[in-house]
C-alpha positions as CSV (number, residue, x, y, z in Angstrom):
1,M,-40.6,18.0,32.0
2,G,-37.6,15.7,32.1
3,V,-34.0,15.5,31.1
4,H,-32.5,13.5,28.2
5,V,-28.8,12.8,28.5
6,I,-26.9,12.3,25.3
7,K,-23.7,10.3,25.8
8,M,-20.7,9.9,23.7
9,P,-21.7,7.0,21.4
10,D,-19.7,3.9,20.7
11,I,-18.4,4.4,17.2
12,G,-17.1,0.9,16.9
13,E,-13.8,-0.8,16.0
14,G,-12.6,-0.9,19.6
15,I,-12.4,2.9,19.9
16,A,-12.4,4.0,23.6
17,E,-12.2,7.7,23.2
18,V,-12.8,10.5,20.7
19,E,-12.1,14.2,20.4
20,L,-14.8,16.8,20.5
21,V,-14.0,19.0,17.5
22,A,-17.2,21.1,17.1
23,L,-20.3,22.1,19.1
24,H,-23.2,23.3,17.1
25,V,-25.5,24.2,20.0
26,K,-25.2,26.1,23.3
27,P,-27.3,26.1,26.5
28,G,-30.7,27.7,25.8
29,D,-30.9,26.5,22.2
30,T,-34.0,24.7,21.0
31,V,-33.1,21.6,19.0
32,A,-35.1,19.4,16.7
33,E,-34.9,15.6,16.3
34,D,-32.0,14.6,14.1
35,Q,-30.4,18.0,14.3
36,V,-26.6,17.8,14.4
37,L,-25.4,18.8,17.9
38,A,-21.7,18.1,17.8
39,D,-18.8,16.6,15.7
40,V,-16.3,14.2,17.1
41,M,-13.2,12.8,15.5
42,T,-11.4,9.5,15.7
43,D,-8.2,8.9,13.7
44,K,-9.1,11.1,10.6
45,A,-12.8,10.4,10.4
46,T,-15.3,13.0,11.6
47,V,-18.6,11.7,12.9
48,E,-21.7,13.9,13.5
49,I,-23.8,13.4,16.7
50,P,-27.5,14.0,16.0
51,S,-30.2,14.7,18.6
52,P,-32.6,11.8,19.2
53,V,-35.2,14.2,20.8
54,V,-36.8,17.6,20.6
55,G,-36.1,19.9,23.4
56,T,-33.9,22.7,24.9
57,V,-30.2,22.4,25.6
58,I,-29.4,22.9,29.3
59,A,-25.8,21.8,29.7
60,L,-22.8,20.7,27.7
61,G,-20.5,18.0,29.1
62,G,-17.3,18.8,27.1
63,E,-15.2,21.5,25.5
64,I,-14.0,21.8,22.0
65,G,-10.6,20.0,21.7
66,Q,-11.4,17.7,24.7
67,V,-10.7,14.0,24.4
68,M,-13.8,12.2,25.8
69,A,-14.4,8.6,26.7
70,V,-17.1,6.6,25.0
71,G,-20.1,6.7,27.2
72,S,-19.3,10.0,28.9
73,E,-22.0,12.7,29.1
74,L,-22.0,15.0,26.1
75,I,-25.2,17.1,26.2
76,R,-28.3,17.4,28.5
77,I,-31.6,18.4,26.8
78,E,-34.8,19.3,28.6
79,V,-37.7,17.4,27.0
80,A,-41.4,17.4,27.3
81,G,-41.5,13.8,28.5
82,A,-39.9,11.9,31.3
83,G,-36.5,11.9,29.6
84,N,-33.9,9.2,30.3
85,L,-32.3,10.7,33.4
86,K,-34.3,8.8,36.0
87,D,-33.0,10.4,39.1
88,A,-33.5,14.0,37.8
89,P,-36.1,16.4,39.2
90,A,-39.3,16.9,37.2
91,A,-37.9,20.2,35.8
92,I,-34.2,21.1,35.5
93,T,-33.0,24.5,34.4
94,K,-29.3,24.0,35.1
95,P,-26.9,21.0,35.3
96,A,-27.3,18.8,38.3
97,A,-23.6,18.9,38.9
98,P,-22.2,22.2,37.7
99,A,-18.6,21.2,38.6
100,A,-18.8,18.2,36.2
101,I,-20.8,19.8,33.4
102,A,-19.1,22.8,31.9
103,T,-20.5,25.3,29.5
104,P,-18.5,25.5,26.2
105,A,-15.2,27.2,26.3
106,A,-13.2,28.5,23.3
107,P,-10.2,26.4,22.4
108,A,-7.9,29.4,22.5
109,P,-7.8,31.9,25.4
110,A,-7.1,34.7,23.1
111,A,-10.4,34.1,21.4
112,T,-12.4,34.7,24.7
113,T,-10.3,36.9,27.1
114,A,-9.7,39.9,24.9
115,A,-12.3,42.6,25.0
116,P,-14.0,43.5,21.8
117,P,-11.8,45.9,19.9
118,S,-13.0,49.5,19.4
119,R,-13.8,50.6,15.9
120,K,-14.4,53.9,14.2
121,T,-17.6,52.6,12.5
122,A,-19.2,49.3,11.7
123,S,-20.4,50.4,8.3
124,V,-17.1,50.2,6.5
125,V,-16.4,46.6,7.3
126,V,-17.8,45.4,4.1
127,A,-15.2,47.3,2.2
128,Q,-12.2,46.7,4.4
129,A,-11.1,45.4,7.8
130,S,-11.6,48.6,9.8
131,R,-9.2,47.8,12.6
132,Q,-6.5,50.0,14.2
133,S,-3.1,48.4,14.8
134,G,-3.4,46.2,17.8
135,D,-7.2,45.7,17.5
136,K,-8.1,42.0,17.8
137,P,-10.5,40.6,15.1
138,V,-13.8,39.4,16.5
139,T,-14.8,36.0,15.4
140,S,-15.7,32.4,16.6
141,P,-13.1,29.8,17.5
142,A,-14.1,27.7,14.5
143,V,-13.4,30.6,12.2
144,R,-10.0,31.3,13.9
145,R,-9.0,27.6,13.4
146,R,-10.1,27.6,9.7
147,A,-8.2,30.9,9.1
148,W,-5.1,29.3,10.6
149,D,-5.5,26.2,8.4
150,L,-5.9,28.4,5.3
151,G,-2.9,30.6,6.2
152,L,-5.0,33.8,6.4
153,E,-4.3,36.6,8.8
154,L,-7.6,37.6,10.4
155,Q,-6.2,41.1,11.0
156,F,-6.7,41.8,7.3
157,V,-10.0,40.0,6.7
158,P,-13.1,42.2,6.4
159,G,-15.9,41.2,8.7
160,S,-19.5,41.5,7.6
161,G,-21.2,40.4,10.8
162,P,-22.4,42.5,13.7
163,D,-19.7,44.9,14.9
164,G,-17.3,43.6,12.2
165,R,-17.5,40.0,13.3
166,I,-15.7,37.7,10.8
167,T,-17.7,34.8,9.4
168,H,-16.8,31.7,7.4
169,E,-18.3,33.5,4.3
170,D,-15.9,36.4,4.9
171,L,-13.0,33.9,4.9
172,D,-14.2,32.5,1.6
173,A,-14.5,35.9,0.0
174,Y,-11.0,37.0,1.2
175,A,-9.4,33.7,0.1
176,K,-10.7,34.4,-3.4
177,R,-9.0,37.8,-3.7
178,A,-7.0,38.1,-6.9
179,P,-3.4,37.0,-6.6
180,G,-1.1,39.9,-5.7
181,T,-3.9,42.0,-4.1
182,Q,-2.5,43.8,-1.1
183,P,-4.4,43.4,2.2
184,P,-6.3,46.5,3.3
185,S,-4.6,48.6,5.8
186,T,-5.8,51.5,8.0
187,G,-2.3,52.4,9.4
188,P,1.1,53.4,8.1
189,R,2.6,50.9,5.6
190,Y,5.5,50.1,7.9
191,A,3.8,50.4,11.3
192,E,5.0,48.1,14.0
193,R,2.8,45.2,14.8
194,N,2.6,43.6,18.3
195,D,-0.5,41.5,18.0
196,E,-0.4,37.8,18.9
197,E,-2.9,35.0,18.3
198,A,-2.9,31.7,20.1
199,I,-4.5,28.9,18.2
200,Q,-5.2,25.6,20.0
201,V,-4.2,22.6,17.9
202,I,-7.3,20.3,17.8
203,G,-9.3,18.1,15.5
204,L,-7.7,17.1,12.2
205,R,-4.7,19.4,12.8
206,R,-3.9,17.6,16.0
207,K,-4.3,14.2,14.3
208,I,-1.9,15.2,11.6
209,A,0.6,16.5,14.1
210,Q,0.5,13.3,16.1
211,K,0.9,11.1,13.0
212,M,3.8,13.1,11.6
213,Q,5.5,13.1,15.0
214,E,5.0,9.4,15.3
215,A,6.3,8.8,11.8
216,K,9.5,10.8,12.3
217,R,10.0,9.4,15.8
218,R,9.7,5.7,14.7
219,I,11.0,5.7,11.1
220,P,14.7,6.4,10.1
221,H,13.9,8.2,6.8
222,F,16.2,8.5,3.9
223,T,15.2,10.3,0.7
224,Y,16.4,9.5,-2.9
225,V,15.8,12.1,-5.7
226,E,15.9,11.2,-9.4
227,E,15.4,13.5,-12.4
228,I,13.0,12.1,-15.0
229,D,12.4,13.2,-18.5
230,V,8.6,13.2,-18.9
231,T,8.4,14.8,-22.4
232,E,7.0,11.6,-23.9
233,L,4.7,10.9,-21.0
234,E,3.2,14.3,-21.2
235,A,2.8,14.0,-25.0
236,L,1.0,10.7,-24.5
237,R,-1.2,12.2,-21.8
238,A,-2.1,15.1,-24.1
239,Q,-2.9,12.7,-26.9
240,L,-5.1,10.5,-24.7
241,N,-7.0,13.6,-23.4
242,T,-7.6,14.9,-26.9
243,K,-9.0,11.6,-28.1
244,W,-10.8,10.3,-25.0
245,G,-11.0,13.3,-22.5
246,A,-14.6,14.3,-23.3
247,E,-15.9,10.7,-23.2
248,R,-13.8,9.1,-20.4
249,G,-12.5,12.1,-18.4
250,R,-9.2,13.9,-18.5
251,L,-6.0,12.3,-17.2
252,T,-3.5,14.0,-14.9
253,L,0.0,12.7,-14.2
254,L,-1.2,10.7,-11.1
255,P,-2.9,7.8,-12.9
256,L,0.2,7.2,-15.0
257,L,2.4,7.4,-11.9
258,A,0.1,5.0,-10.1
259,R,0.4,2.5,-13.1
260,A,4.2,2.8,-12.9
261,I,4.2,2.0,-9.2
262,V,1.9,-1.0,-9.8
263,L,4.5,-2.4,-12.2
264,A,7.6,-1.4,-10.2
265,V,6.5,-3.1,-7.0
266,R,6.2,-6.4,-8.8
267,E,9.9,-6.4,-9.0
268,F,10.5,-4.6,-5.7
269,P,7.8,-5.8,-3.3
270,Q,9.9,-4.4,-0.4
271,A,8.4,-0.9,-1.3
272,N,4.8,-2.1,-1.1
273,A,4.8,-3.0,2.5
274,R,4.0,-2.1,6.1
275,F,6.3,-2.5,9.0
276,E,4.8,-3.1,12.5
277,D,7.8,-2.3,14.6
278,D,6.1,-3.3,17.8
279,T,6.0,-6.9,16.6
280,G,8.9,-6.7,14.2
281,I,6.9,-8.0,11.3
282,V,7.1,-6.6,7.7
283,T,4.0,-7.5,5.6
284,R,4.5,-7.3,1.8
285,Y,1.3,-7.0,-0.2
286,G,0.2,-8.3,-3.5
287,A,-2.6,-5.7,-3.6
288,V,-1.4,-2.2,-4.3
289,H,-3.5,0.2,-2.2
290,I,-2.0,3.6,-3.0
291,G,-2.5,6.5,-0.6
292,I,-3.1,9.8,-2.4
293,A,-2.0,12.7,-0.2
294,T,-4.8,15.3,-0.5
295,Q,-4.8,18.8,0.8
296,T,-8.0,20.0,2.5
297,D,-9.1,23.1,4.3
298,G,-8.4,21.3,7.5
299,G,-5.1,19.8,6.6
300,L,-3.4,16.9,4.8
301,M,-5.4,13.7,4.5
302,V,-4.6,10.4,2.7
303,P,-7.6,8.7,1.0
304,V,-6.7,5.3,-0.5
305,L,-6.9,4.2,-4.1
306,R,-7.7,0.5,-3.5
307,H,-6.5,-2.3,-5.8
308,A,-4.7,0.0,-8.2
309,E,-3.3,-3.1,-9.9
310,A,-6.8,-4.0,-11.1
311,R,-7.6,-0.5,-12.6
312,D,-7.0,1.0,-16.0
313,L,-5.9,4.7,-16.4
314,W,-9.5,6.1,-16.5
315,S,-10.8,4.0,-13.7
316,T,-7.8,5.2,-11.6
317,A,-8.3,8.8,-12.6
318,A,-12.0,8.7,-11.8
319,E,-11.4,7.1,-8.4
320,I,-8.7,9.5,-7.5
321,S,-11.0,12.4,-8.3
322,R,-13.9,10.9,-6.3
323,L,-11.7,10.3,-3.3
324,A,-10.3,13.8,-3.4
325,E,-13.8,15.4,-3.6
326,A,-15.1,13.2,-0.8
327,T,-12.1,14.0,1.4
328,R,-12.3,17.8,0.8
329,A,-16.0,17.7,1.6
330,A,-15.2,15.8,4.8
331,K,-17.4,12.9,3.6
332,A,-14.7,10.2,3.2
333,T,-15.3,7.1,5.3
334,R,-12.9,5.5,7.7
335,D,-12.3,2.7,5.2
336,E,-11.5,5.2,2.5
337,L,-8.9,6.8,4.7
338,S,-7.0,3.7,5.9
339,G,-5.2,0.6,4.6
340,S,-2.8,2.1,2.1
341,T,0.4,0.2,1.3
342,I,2.4,2.9,-0.4
343,T,1.7,6.6,-0.9
344,I,2.0,9.3,-3.6
345,T,2.4,12.9,-2.5
346,S,2.3,15.8,-4.9
347,L,2.2,19.6,-4.6
348,G,1.5,20.1,-8.3
349,A,2.9,23.4,-9.5
350,L,4.1,24.2,-6.0
351,G,6.2,21.0,-6.0
352,G,9.5,22.8,-6.0
353,I,12.8,21.2,-7.1
354,V,13.2,18.7,-4.2
355,T,11.1,17.6,-1.3
356,T,11.7,15.3,1.6
357,P,8.3,13.6,2.1
358,V,7.4,12.0,5.4
359,I,6.4,8.3,5.2
360,N,2.8,7.5,5.9
361,Y,3.4,5.3,9.0
362,P,3.4,2.2,9.1
363,E,4.2,2.1,5.3
364,V,7.8,1.9,4.3
365,A,7.9,4.1,1.1
366,I,6.4,7.3,-0.3
367,V,6.8,8.7,-3.8
368,G,6.9,12.5,-4.0
369,V,6.2,14.4,-7.3
370,N,7.9,17.7,-7.9
371,R,6.9,20.3,-10.5
372,I,7.5,19.8,-14.2
373,V,9.7,22.4,-15.9
374,E,11.0,22.8,-19.5
375,R,14.7,22.9,-19.6
376,P,17.4,22.7,-22.3
377,M,18.9,19.2,-22.3
378,M,21.6,17.5,-24.5
379,R,20.2,14.8,-26.8
380,G,22.3,13.3,-29.5
381,G,24.9,16.2,-29.3
382,A,22.2,18.9,-29.7
383,V,20.5,21.1,-27.1
384,V,16.8,20.4,-27.1
385,P,13.9,21.5,-24.9
386,R,12.7,18.7,-22.6
387,L,10.1,18.5,-19.8
388,M,11.9,17.5,-16.7
389,M,10.5,16.4,-13.3
390,N,12.1,15.2,-10.1
391,L,10.8,12.3,-8.0
392,S,11.6,12.7,-4.3
393,S,11.0,9.4,-2.6
394,S,11.5,8.5,1.0
395,F,12.0,5.1,2.5
396,D,12.2,3.3,5.8
397,H,15.9,2.5,6.1
398,R,15.2,-0.3,8.6
399,V,13.5,-2.5,6.0
400,V,14.4,-1.0,2.6
401,D,18.1,-0.8,1.8
402,G,19.5,2.2,-0.1
403,A,20.4,0.1,-3.2
404,V,16.9,-1.4,-3.3
405,A,15.3,2.0,-3.0
406,A,17.5,3.4,-5.8
407,R,16.6,0.5,-8.1
408,F,12.9,0.9,-7.4
409,V,13.0,4.6,-8.3
410,Q,15.1,3.8,-11.4
411,A,12.4,1.3,-12.4
412,L,9.8,4.1,-12.1
413,R,12.1,6.4,-14.2
414,V,12.4,3.8,-17.0
415,L,8.6,3.2,-17.1
416,L,7.8,6.9,-17.1
417,E,10.4,7.9,-19.7
418,C,9.2,5.2,-22.1
419,P,5.4,5.3,-21.4
420,A,4.6,2.5,-23.9
421,T,6.1,0.1,-21.3
422,L,3.3,1.0,-18.9
423,F,1.0,-1.1,-21.0
424,V,3.3,-4.0,-21.8
425,E,2.7,-7.1,-19.6
């Protein structure tokens, strides 16, 4: 018997370290060739680490949330052959250096230090979360992180696993509860709650936090809000969907807004740019690579609609849809998640009246879409119903003057309020 050591691979592009975001095995597990052992993250791309051998896991070299250098020891596997650890004994049942090779630890102390809560019975967990006030839900660190990302309180999630353990499937089932459904409760309606839950910020959530902090630290934001009458735009969209939806796919507002941005940045190239403040260089781009802020279970990601200037409405719509699906399934590539020159962010029906979007560093502009509402407006001396929407757009005040930003947004307003101009060259 021998030992095969799997080291943190070189993912390329000059990356020197990555974050260990998931471990799919533990000491004692038998693994097959090509079985995924761990997930690591660099920037916003997650990479799976497969096993090149068949054997038994004997030690783990990192903990979830740990940032590890390329080439550092990740996992040791006992194999039938000689292995690749030349100075190892013929048979190893534990790590050669226990102080250096740690067994996996949960990312949050609260997930491991608390004793399993007592329960009246395990048979009722399918129907409701049978927990007394103060009992701590039993689940894995990965489920705790996902529940936090989804905004779910584990205290109210029924667990179908052994002793009421909460699984990913339980989260999915609870998340699909009908709107307005009250969480199950085993105590008084107004009982005091003193429970706490510590969640370690790792993986994608850590990357998002770092990027948002960097953007706010480096960029002096200012936000300009303009009200836009989208009645004619929505009428055009409905007409196009009626005529071409079944054949070419249905259009949302985003392809039309992307087209407006393509035309507007021809007049205001300052908005389609990136500012590298370390070198003091602003780069304006002829290509329009639009970042599309996309909400996923893990957090906000920004896949890139490349060369929007070379796409028609349906090509734009199809690519936005493809990118969103790939991103939500965690299958978007590094190239698909980088290189944007200006970004669109939209919360759809949750868009509110006004937002103050954070610029996608090192870009200098982001266009935020708020919700569409029907309101009475004065037109020709008469009160008429119109569909109104606010655009909340933020700019880097170091390189985009307020007047330029205002004229850029006004150009978007003119194009969207008279949508025929979107197709006039």
